[in-house]
MARVO-477414 format. One line per 5 residues: number of its first residue (from 1); their letters; for each residue x, y, z negated of C-alpha. Coordinates in steps of 0.2 Angstrom, whole numbers, plus 5000, padded with zeros to 4 digits. Example, Ala and Ser with C-alpha at 12.3 -4.5 7.8 and 13.67 -1.06 7.14 Angstrom:
% MARVO-477414
1 = as = 5062,4978,4961 ~ 5068,4995,4964 $
% end
This chain:
% MARVO-477414
1 = mkrki = 5000,5000,5000 ~ 5014,5012,4995 ~ 5023,5008,5012 ~ 5007,5012,5022 ~ 5005,5029,5013 $
6 = fyill = 5023,5033,5017 ~ 5020,5030,5036 ~ 5004,5040,5036 ~ 5013,5055,5028 ~ 5028,5053,5040 $
11 = alcpf = 5016,5054,5055 ~ 5008,5070,5048 ~ 5025,5078,5045 ~ 5026,5092,5058 ~ 5045,5094,5059 $
16 = aaqaq = 5061,5084,5060 ~ 5079,5090,5061 ~ 5085,5092,5079 ~ 5101,5097,5088 ~ 5102,5114,5096 $
21 = dryie = 5093,5116,5113 ~ 5104,5125,5126 ~ 5089,5136,5131 ~ 5085,5142,5114 ~ 5094,5159,5112 $
26 = sdvvp = 5093,5174,5101 ~ 5102,5187,5111 ~ 5108,5194,5094 ~ 5115,5179,5084 ~ 5125,5165,5092 $
31 = laekr = 5115,5149,5090 ~ 5124,5136,5100 ~ 5134,5124,5089 ~ 5130,5135,5074 ~ 5127,5125,5058 $
36 = gfnfe = 5111,5128,5049 ~ 5094,5120,5052 ~ 5081,5119,5065 ~ 5065,5109,5067 ~ 5056,5099,5080 $
41 = tragd = 5039,5090,5081 ~ 5039,5071,5082 ~ 5033,5073,5100 ~ 5047,5084,5105 ~ 5036,5098,5112 $
46 = ftlkp = 5040,5111,5099 ~ 5057,5117,5092 ~ 5060,5131,5079 ~ 5077,5138,5074 ~ 5077,5152,5061 $
51 = fvlvq = 5092,5163,5060 ~ 5099,5178,5049 ~ 5112,5191,5052 ~ 5118,5204,5040 ~ 5131,5217,5043 $
56 = tsakl = 5136,5229,5029 ~ 5150,5242,5032 ~ 5161,5255,5023 ~ 5163,5270,5034 ~ 5174,5286,5034 $
61 = nyydd = 5171,5300,5047 ~ 5182,5316,5048 ~ 5175,5330,5058 ~ 5185,5345,5065 ~ 5181,5363,5060 $
66 = egldl = 5170,5368,5075 ~ 5151,5367,5071 ~ 5153,5366,5053 ~ 5145,5378,5041 ~ 5157,5392,5037 $
71 = adqdn = 5151,5393,5019 ~ 5154,5374,5016 ~ 5167,5367,5027 ~ 5165,5349,5022 ~ 5175,5339,5035 $
76 = iansg = 5170,5322,5028 ~ 5152,5318,5032 ~ 5142,5302,5037 ~ 5153,5292,5026 ~ 5150,5279,5013 $
81 = fevgn = 5142,5262,5014 ~ 5128,5256,5025 ~ 5119,5241,5031 ~ 5119,5242,5050 ~ 5109,5227,5054 $
86 = allgf = 5099,5215,5043 ~ 5091,5203,5055 ~ 5078,5189,5052 ~ 5072,5180,5067 ~ 5065,5164,5074 $
91 = agkaf = 5069,5157,5091 ~ 5062,5141,5098 ~ 5055,5131,5112 ~ 5037,5125,5116 ~ 5030,5112,5128 $
96 = gkltf = 5047,5109,5136 ~ 5045,5125,5147 ~ 5042,5140,5135 ~ 5056,5148,5124 ~ 5052,5162,5112 $
101 = nltln = 5060,5174,5100 ~ 5055,5186,5086 ~ 5068,5196,5077 ~ 5065,5209,5063 ~ 5078,5222,5058 $
106 = aaqsg = 5075,5227,5040 ~ 5089,5240,5041 ~ 5078,5250,5053 ~ 5061,5259,5051 ~ 5046,5261,5061 $
111 = damlq = 5044,5253,5078 ~ 5063,5250,5078 ~ 5060,5236,5064 ~ 5054,5225,5078 ~ 5070,5222,5087 $
116 = qawfe = 5065,5208,5098 ~ 5048,5199,5102 ~ 5047,5189,5118 ~ 5043,5173,5126 ~ 5050,5165,5142 $
121 = ynvrd = 5043,5153,5155 ~ 5057,5142,5162 ~ 5052,5136,5179 ~ 5070,5130,5182 ~ 5087,5137,5178 $
126 = elrlr = 5086,5147,5194 ~ 5069,5155,5189 ~ 5064,5161,5172 ~ 5051,5174,5168 ~ 5053,5184,5151 $
131 = agkfk = 5040,5196,5144 ~ 5040,5207,5128 ~ 5054,5217,5119 ~ 5072,5212,5123 ~ 5088,5218,5130 $
136 = tpfaq = 5088,5228,5147 ~ 5100,5221,5160 ~ 5113,5235,5159 ~ 5130,5236,5151 ~ 5139,5221,5145 $
141 = aylvt = 5143,5229,5128 ~ 5124,5227,5124 ~ 5121,5210,5133 ~ 5135,5201,5123 ~ 5129,5193,5107 $
146 = lgqtl = 5128,5205,5093 ~ 5137,5194,5081 ~ 5152,5191,5092 ~ 5159,5208,5098 ~ 5177,5214,5098 $
151 = fpslp = 5173,5229,5088 ~ 5160,5233,5075 ~ 5154,5249,5084 ~ 5149,5251,5102 ~ 5159,5262,5114 $
156 = lsltt = 5156,5280,5111 ~ 5154,5283,5130 ~ 5138,5272,5130 ~ 5129,5279,5115 ~ 5133,5298,5115 $
161 = pvnip = 5120,5309,5122 ~ 5125,5320,5136 ~ 5128,5339,5135 ~ 5118,5350,5147 ~ 5117,5369,5146 $
166 = yslns = 5098,5370,5143 ~ 5087,5369,5128 ~ 5073,5357,5132 ~ 5059,5349,5122 ~ 5067,5332,5126 $
171 = vnpnf = 5081,5320,5120 ~ 5096,5321,5131 ~ 5099,5304,5139 ~ 5114,5293,5136 ~ 5121,5279,5147 $
176 = atgfd = 5114,5264,5137 ~ 5096,5258,5139 ~ 5097,5245,5125 ~ 5081,5235,5119 ~ 5065,5240,5128 $
181 = lgvql = 5047,5232,5132 ~ 5044,5225,5149 ~ 5045,5210,5160 ~ 5060,5202,5169 ~ 5064,5188,5181 $
186 = hgllr = 5081,5180,5179 ~ 5091,5165,5183 ~ 5107,5156,5187 ~ 5110,5152,5205 ~ 5122,5138,5210 $
191 = nrwey = 5130,5140,5193 ~ 5139,5155,5200 ~ 5126,5169,5202 ~ 5116,5176,5188 ~ 5103,5189,5192 $
196 = rvgvf = 5090,5199,5182 ~ 5077,5210,5189 ~ 5065,5219,5177 ~ 5052,5233,5174 ~ 5052,5242,5156 $
201 = ngtgv = 5044,5256,5147 ~ 5060,5266,5147 ~ 5056,5272,5129 ~ 5069,5261,5120 ~ 5069,5251,5104 $
206 = gvnaa = 5060,5264,5094 ~ 5043,5263,5103 ~ 5031,5248,5104 ~ 5016,5256,5112 ~ 5011,5259,5130 $
211 = rktms = 5013,5278,5132 ~ 5019,5280,5150 ~ 5010,5289,5164 ~ 5012,5292,5183 ~ 5026,5302,5190 $
216 = ddlgi = 5020,5318,5199 ~ 5036,5319,5207 ~ 5037,5302,5215 ~ 5020,5295,5214 ~ 5024,5279,5205 $
221 = pslly = 5023,5273,5187 ~ 5035,5282,5175 ~ 5044,5267,5170 ~ 5062,5260,5169 ~ 5066,5249,5184 $
226 = aarla = 5082,5239,5182 ~ 5092,5225,5190 ~ 5109,5216,5187 ~ 5119,5204,5198 ~ 5134,5195,5191 $
231 = wtpkg = 5146,5183,5199 ~ 5153,5169,5188 ~ 5164,5159,5199 ~ 5169,5147,5185 ~ 5151,5143,5179 $
236 = aatth = 5140,5153,5167 ~ 5150,5166,5158 ~ 5151,5166,5139 ~ 5141,5178,5128 ~ 5155,5182,5116 $
241 = qgspt = 5171,5192,5116 ~ 5182,5179,5109 ~ 5178,5165,5096 ~ 5189,5154,5085 ~ 5178,5139,5091 $
246 = dlrnd = 5182,5143,5110 ~ 5200,5145,5111 ~ 5202,5133,5126 ~ 5191,5140,5139 ~ 5193,5150,5156 $
251 = kwlva = 5178,5161,5162 ~ 5177,5177,5171 ~ 5163,5188,5177 ~ 5160,5203,5189 ~ 5143,5211,5188 $
256 = lsasy = 5134,5226,5196 ~ 5119,5234,5188 ~ 5108,5248,5191 ~ 5092,5256,5184 ~ 5081,5271,5187 $
261 = nvean = 5071,5279,5173 ~ 5056,5288,5181 ~ 5049,5302,5170 ~ 5032,5311,5171 ~ 5032,5330,5173 $
266 = wqasn = 5030,5333,5154 ~ 5047,5325,5151 ~ 5064,5331,5156 ~ 5072,5321,5170 ~ 5073,5306,5182 $
271 = dlrvg = 5089,5296,5177 ~ 5098,5284,5189 ~ 5111,5273,5181 ~ 5124,5262,5190 ~ 5136,5251,5181 $
276 = lefsr = 5151,5240,5186 ~ 5159,5227,5174 ~ 5172,5214,5173 ~ 5176,5202,5159 ~ 5189,5187,5157 $
281 = lknrw = 5191,5174,5144 ~ 5207,5164,5145 ~ 5210,5153,5130 ~ 5215,5165,5116 ~ 5214,5181,5127 $
286 = yfgae = 5199,5191,5131 ~ 5198,5206,5142 ~ 5184,5217,5148 ~ 5180,5233,5157 ~ 5165,5244,5162 $
291 = ayyln = 5162,5259,5172 ~ 5145,5268,5173 ~ 5137,5283,5182 ~ 5122,5293,5177 ~ 5113,5305,5189 $
296 = mkfvr = 5101,5316,5180 ~ 5088,5325,5190 ~ 5076,5337,5181 ~ 5057,5335,5186 ~ 5050,5349,5196 $
301 = rqnia = 5040,5357,5181 ~ 5057,5361,5173 ~ 5061,5372,5187 ~ 5080,5368,5186 ~ 5087,5364,5203 $
306 = plyqf = 5104,5356,5201 ~ 5108,5338,5198 ~ 5119,5333,5184 ~ 5131,5319,5186 ~ 5140,5310,5172 $
311 = vggyv = 5153,5296,5172 ~ 5161,5285,5158 ~ 5169,5269,5154 ~ 5180,5259,5144 ~ 5193,5244,5144 $
316 = hggyf = 5196,5233,5129 ~ 5205,5217,5125 ~ 5208,5205,5111 ~ 5220,5191,5107 ~ 5219,5177,5093 $
321 = ateri = 5236,5179,5084 ~ 5230,5164,5074 ~ 5215,5153,5075 ~ 5206,5165,5063 ~ 5214,5182,5066 $
326 = qlalr = 5209,5192,5082 ~ 5218,5208,5086 ~ 5209,5221,5098 ~ 5212,5237,5107 ~ 5200,5248,5116 $
331 = ydlcd = 5201,5264,5127 ~ 5185,5274,5129 ~ 5182,5288,5142 ~ 5167,5299,5143 ~ 5163,5314,5154 $
336 = rnslr = 5149,5321,5142 ~ 5148,5338,5150 ~ 5145,5332,5168 ~ 5156,5333,5183 ~ 5150,5351,5185 $
341 = tagyl = 5161,5356,5170 ~ 5179,5351,5168 ~ 5185,5341,5153 ~ 5184,5323,5146 ~ 5182,5315,5129 $
346 = napav = 5193,5300,5126 ~ 5193,5288,5111 ~ 5207,5275,5109 ~ 5203,5262,5095 ~ 5212,5248,5087 $
351 = gfnyf = 5203,5233,5079 ~ 5206,5218,5067 ~ 5194,5203,5066 ~ 5196,5189,5053 ~ 5185,5174,5053 $
356 = iagyn = 5182,5165,5037 ~ 5181,5147,5041 ~ 5166,5137,5034 ~ 5156,5151,5028 ~ 5150,5160,5044 $
361 = lrlqa = 5158,5176,5037 ~ 5167,5188,5048 ~ 5177,5203,5043 ~ 5180,5217,5056 ~ 5190,5233,5054 $
366 = myqyl = 5193,5247,5066 ~ 5200,5265,5068 ~ 5195,5277,5082 ~ 5202,5294,5087 ~ 5193,5306,5097 $
371 = gkwgh = 5203,5316,5109 ~ 5199,5330,5122 ~ 5208,5335,5138 ~ 5205,5344,5154 ~ 5194,5358,5148 $
376 = tdqte = 5195,5376,5155 ~ 5195,5385,5138 ~ 5194,5382,5119 ~ 5176,5385,5119 ~ 5172,5371,5131 $
381 = rdndd = 5183,5360,5121 ~ 5174,5364,5105 ~ 5157,5362,5112 ~ 5161,5345,5121 ~ 5163,5335,5105 $
386 = mglaq = 5150,5344,5094 ~ 5143,5331,5082 ~ 5156,5318,5085 ~ 5169,5313,5072 ~ 5187,5316,5076 $
391 = hsaqv = 5194,5302,5065 ~ 5183,5286,5062 ~ 5187,5271,5051 ~ 5175,5256,5048 ~ 5176,5240,5039 $
396 = mlqfs = 5162,5228,5041 ~ 5158,5211,5033 ~ 5146,5200,5043 ~ 5136,5184,5038 ~ 5125,5174,5049 $
401 = f = 5117,5157,5051 $
% end
């Protein structure tokens, strides 16, 4: 009788431990071959993988004198401790063809707390349809797995708003598009060509509602239209920038991406972005480079005729000096004030990564200096880096499972 009851309870139990499925991805935490736990129904038609990522940092930022309050010139600001990300998520597979992801970021507020929420229909490796909130197909610095980047901070050229000589009731754009709501077709062709084509709101991670209109200038919906094509001659590229568990690999990638953010006339501009990227993983070495271009055209209602064009990019590399210690260098270049005005910002940085074996802990440290060159006068130099730290140091401890 006891044995019969045991088998009945076993049949009713909905989940059992199961190995990681290669289609289950989080886009923010590496799941493949990661220790932890996941569950699968006895029939094998449903798999669930919970994950967590916490990043806590100590920061020190020193600002030069321009732009400071003359009565209280405090050069040290935006310093101290912070929790940059506190992610709790669930990724999984259902019915053999559907994958899904839900990720909450407790370190954010408002709509940005919902970092990701999407499901995907996998027709085959060559054709997959994703809908919801996820990463837009632009900039390798964003597309790489969040928990496996060379540096704890993204390149300055990607995240810094541009400078324009007008006061508008709109946020100045930057190169990055990040997380957004939309739909996307993507796949891997012949194990060498990866493509992504999507349409998004263009409002970023901080908006979960449908608030877009039609463009009076172009007569099409005011959305973000994006595409990316990558060539991976040695098979699907890795989603990390060096890992102690992947020191015997040889992969490289060349990709071209473009997006057009169409705005309605009550907003500021129609923004065309184009990016070119390259990355190479060779055993203990990792090297990557990106260049991007932004064409900012004001809508007719703004009554501002000229186009503003911006360029930026970076190169970075890392090397595992030991199986647990990775050293990193980065050089970042940003034309923040447009090609119409002389002068560039450049931000060299050094980094150190230490992987604490057996505990899913990672220690990252970096120092970055912000330099300026090529400006026509001192006023232009002072205005170009307004709001940016001249010296930045960060130490981050990360835990994930």
